[in-house]
C-alpha positions as CSV (number, residue, x, y, z in Angstrom):
1,M,-13.1,41.8,-23.8
2,T,-12.6,40.4,-20.3
3,T,-9.5,41.4,-18.5
4,T,-8.0,40.3,-15.2
5,N,-5.8,42.2,-12.8
6,K,-2.4,40.8,-11.8
7,N,-3.5,39.7,-8.4
8,S,-6.9,38.2,-9.4
9,A,-7.8,34.6,-8.7
10,I,-7.8,33.9,-12.4
11,S,-4.3,35.2,-12.7
12,V,-3.1,32.9,-9.9
13,M,-4.8,29.9,-11.7
14,N,-3.1,30.8,-14.9
15,E,0.3,31.1,-13.2
16,R,0.0,27.8,-11.3
17,H,1.9,24.9,-12.9
18,S,3.1,21.5,-11.6
19,V,6.7,21.9,-10.5
20,R,8.9,18.9,-9.9
21,K,12.3,20.4,-9.1
22,Y,12.7,22.4,-5.8
23,T,15.3,24.3,-4.0
24,Q,16.0,23.4,-0.3
25,Y,13.9,26.1,1.4
26,E,12.6,26.1,4.9
27,M,9.1,27.4,4.7
28,P,8.2,29.8,7.6
29,Q,5.5,28.2,9.8
30,A,3.4,31.3,9.3
31,D,3.2,30.7,5.5
32,L,2.3,27.0,6.0
33,Q,-0.4,28.1,8.5
34,A,-1.8,30.7,6.0
35,I,-1.9,28.1,3.2
36,L,-3.8,25.6,5.4
37,E,-6.2,28.2,6.8
38,A,-7.1,29.2,3.2
39,T,-7.4,25.5,2.3
40,I,-10.1,24.7,4.9
41,T,-12.4,27.4,3.5
42,A,-13.1,25.1,0.6
43,P,-16.7,24.1,0.0
44,S,-17.9,20.6,1.0
45,S,-21.1,18.6,0.8
46,W,-23.4,19.4,3.8
47,N,-20.4,21.4,5.1
48,L,-19.0,18.2,6.6
49,Q,-15.4,19.1,5.6
50,H,-14.4,15.7,4.5
51,W,-10.6,16.2,4.8
52,K,-7.6,15.7,7.0
53,F,-4.1,16.9,6.1
54,L,-0.9,15.2,7.2
55,V,2.0,17.6,6.8
56,I,5.4,15.9,6.3
57,Q,8.3,18.4,6.7
58,S,11.1,16.8,8.7
59,D,14.0,15.2,6.8
60,A,13.4,11.9,8.6
61,Q,9.8,11.7,7.6
62,K,10.5,12.8,4.1
63,E,13.0,9.9,3.7
64,K,10.3,7.5,4.9
65,L,7.9,8.9,2.3
66,L,10.4,8.8,-0.6
67,P,10.2,5.1,-1.4
68,I,6.4,5.1,-0.8
69,A,6.1,7.9,-3.4
70,Y,8.1,5.8,-5.8
71,N,11.3,7.9,-5.3
72,Q,9.8,11.1,-6.7
73,Q,12.6,13.5,-5.7
74,Q,10.3,16.5,-5.0
75,V,9.2,14.7,-1.8
76,V,12.5,15.3,-0.2
77,D,13.5,18.5,-2.0
78,S,10.4,20.6,-1.4
79,S,9.7,22.4,1.8
80,V,6.8,20.2,2.7
81,T,4.6,17.4,1.3
82,I,1.0,17.4,2.4
83,A,-1.0,14.3,2.2
84,I,-4.6,15.0,1.4
85,L,-6.8,12.4,3.2
86,G,-10.5,11.9,2.6
87,D,-12.8,11.3,5.5
88,L,-15.0,8.2,5.2
89,E,-16.9,9.1,8.3
90,A,-17.5,12.7,7.7
91,N,-21.1,12.2,8.9
92,H,-19.7,12.2,12.4
93,N,-18.9,15.9,11.9
94,A,-22.5,16.8,11.5
95,E,-23.3,17.2,15.1
96,K,-20.5,19.6,15.7
97,V,-21.1,21.6,12.5
98,Y,-24.9,21.9,12.8
99,G,-24.9,22.2,16.6
100,E,-22.9,25.4,16.3
101,V,-25.2,26.7,13.6
102,V,-28.2,26.1,15.9
103,N,-26.4,27.8,18.8
104,K,-25.8,30.9,16.7
105,G,-29.5,31.0,15.7
106,Y,-28.9,30.3,12.0
107,M,-30.9,27.1,12.0
108,T,-33.7,25.6,14.1
109,P,-33.2,22.4,16.1
110,E,-35.9,20.7,13.9
111,V,-34.1,21.5,10.7
112,K,-30.8,20.2,12.2
113,E,-32.4,16.9,13.2
114,M,-33.8,16.5,9.7
115,L,-30.5,17.2,8.0
116,T,-28.4,15.0,10.3
117,G,-30.9,12.2,9.8
118,Q,-30.4,12.5,6.0
119,I,-26.7,12.6,6.4
120,H,-26.4,9.5,8.5
121,G,-28.8,7.7,6.2
122,A,-26.7,8.5,3.2
123,Y,-23.5,7.3,5.0
124,T,-24.9,3.8,5.3
125,N,-23.7,3.4,1.7
126,D,-20.0,2.7,1.7
127,Q,-19.5,3.8,-1.9
128,F,-21.3,7.1,-1.3
129,A,-19.0,7.7,1.7
130,R,-15.9,7.0,-0.4
131,D,-17.1,9.1,-3.3
132,E,-17.8,12.0,-1.0
133,A,-14.4,11.6,0.7
134,V,-12.5,11.8,-2.6
135,M,-14.6,14.6,-4.2
136,N,-14.6,17.0,-1.2
137,S,-11.0,16.5,-0.2
138,S,-10.0,17.1,-3.8
139,L,-11.8,20.5,-3.7
140,A,-9.6,21.3,-0.7
141,A,-6.5,20.1,-2.5
142,M,-7.0,22.5,-5.4
143,Q,-7.6,25.3,-3.0
144,L,-4.3,24.4,-1.2
145,M,-2.4,24.7,-4.5
146,L,-3.9,28.0,-5.4
147,A,-3.3,29.4,-1.9
148,A,0.3,28.3,-2.1
149,K,0.8,29.9,-5.5
150,D,-0.7,33.2,-4.2
151,L,2.0,33.2,-1.4
152,G,4.8,32.6,-3.9
153,Y,5.1,28.8,-3.6
154,D,4.9,26.1,-6.3
155,T,3.2,22.8,-6.0
156,V,2.8,19.4,-7.6
157,P,0.0,17.0,-6.9
158,M,0.9,13.3,-7.0
159,G,-1.4,10.3,-7.3
160,G,1.5,7.9,-7.8
161,F,2.2,6.5,-4.4
162,D,1.6,3.3,-2.5
163,R,-1.5,4.1,-0.5
164,A,-1.4,0.9,1.7
165,A,2.2,1.5,2.6
166,F,1.5,5.1,3.3
167,K,-1.3,4.3,5.7
168,K,0.9,1.8,7.5
169,E,4.1,3.9,7.7
170,F,2.3,7.1,8.9
171,N,-0.3,5.4,11.1
172,V,-3.3,6.7,9.2
173,P,-6.5,5.7,11.0
174,E,-9.0,3.6,9.0
175,R,-11.4,6.5,8.9
176,Y,-9.2,8.3,6.3
177,I,-8.2,7.3,2.7
178,P,-5.1,8.8,1.1
179,V,-6.3,10.8,-2.0
180,M,-3.1,12.5,-3.1
181,L,0.2,14.0,-2.1
182,I,1.1,17.7,-2.7
183,S,4.6,18.9,-2.5
184,V,5.0,22.6,-1.8
185,G,8.1,24.7,-2.1
186,K,10.3,27.1,-4.1
187,A,10.9,26.0,-7.7
188,A,14.5,25.2,-8.7
189,A,13.4,25.1,-12.4
190,E,10.3,26.1,-14.3
191,A,7.6,23.7,-15.0
192,H,7.8,22.1,-18.4
193,G,5.3,23.3,-21.0
194,T,1.9,21.6,-21.1
195,L,-1.0,21.5,-23.6
196,R,-4.5,22.4,-22.6
197,L,-7.3,21.1,-24.9
198,P,-9.3,23.9,-26.5
199,L,-12.7,24.8,-25.0
200,D,-14.6,23.5,-27.9
201,E,-13.3,20.0,-27.2
202,V,-14.1,20.0,-23.5
203,V,-17.3,22.2,-23.2
204,A,-20.8,21.4,-24.3
205,Y,-23.7,23.8,-23.9
206,E,-27.2,22.7,-22.8
207,T,-26.9,19.1,-24.0
208,F,-24.6,16.7,-26.0
């Protein structure tokens, strides 16, 4: 029988629930920094790191976000709300990412040129760029929520918000698309119970 210890990653996953009621708690900047530093260790296609994070923590900015997020109260009650943005032009990160790898001797210049050529070729397809932006920034989003839980914070991801209004109000460059909002803070009430479908309804082995 498989067992997990209290501090294991699986334990953190099992303890994480979406919380919508928060106490007024000022998160120490060191905790926010630790959560974000853990977040950016997430995997990404070609290691292009297709994400940008807009942290909204001042009362004034929270009030601006509230109607855009359809008046979901956690936006103002939580410590911070972090907008997860996907990078539509992540191919422009390739030179920096692979240039450093070459400088450290982990890759030859020839392999770098081949890879960057493949990347820029793939990014001529707008749908590909969008799919990659959403997929990879979502990997980071899940990592953010787990990191927050490990440090004693609760979270709730939100897809319900006016993306066009968000981009306008917060001056988001065209390069980035809003994927979700995540409120982070200290719970004022436990998350309500949820149902998880049994494995035999969601897992297939080898083929359907």
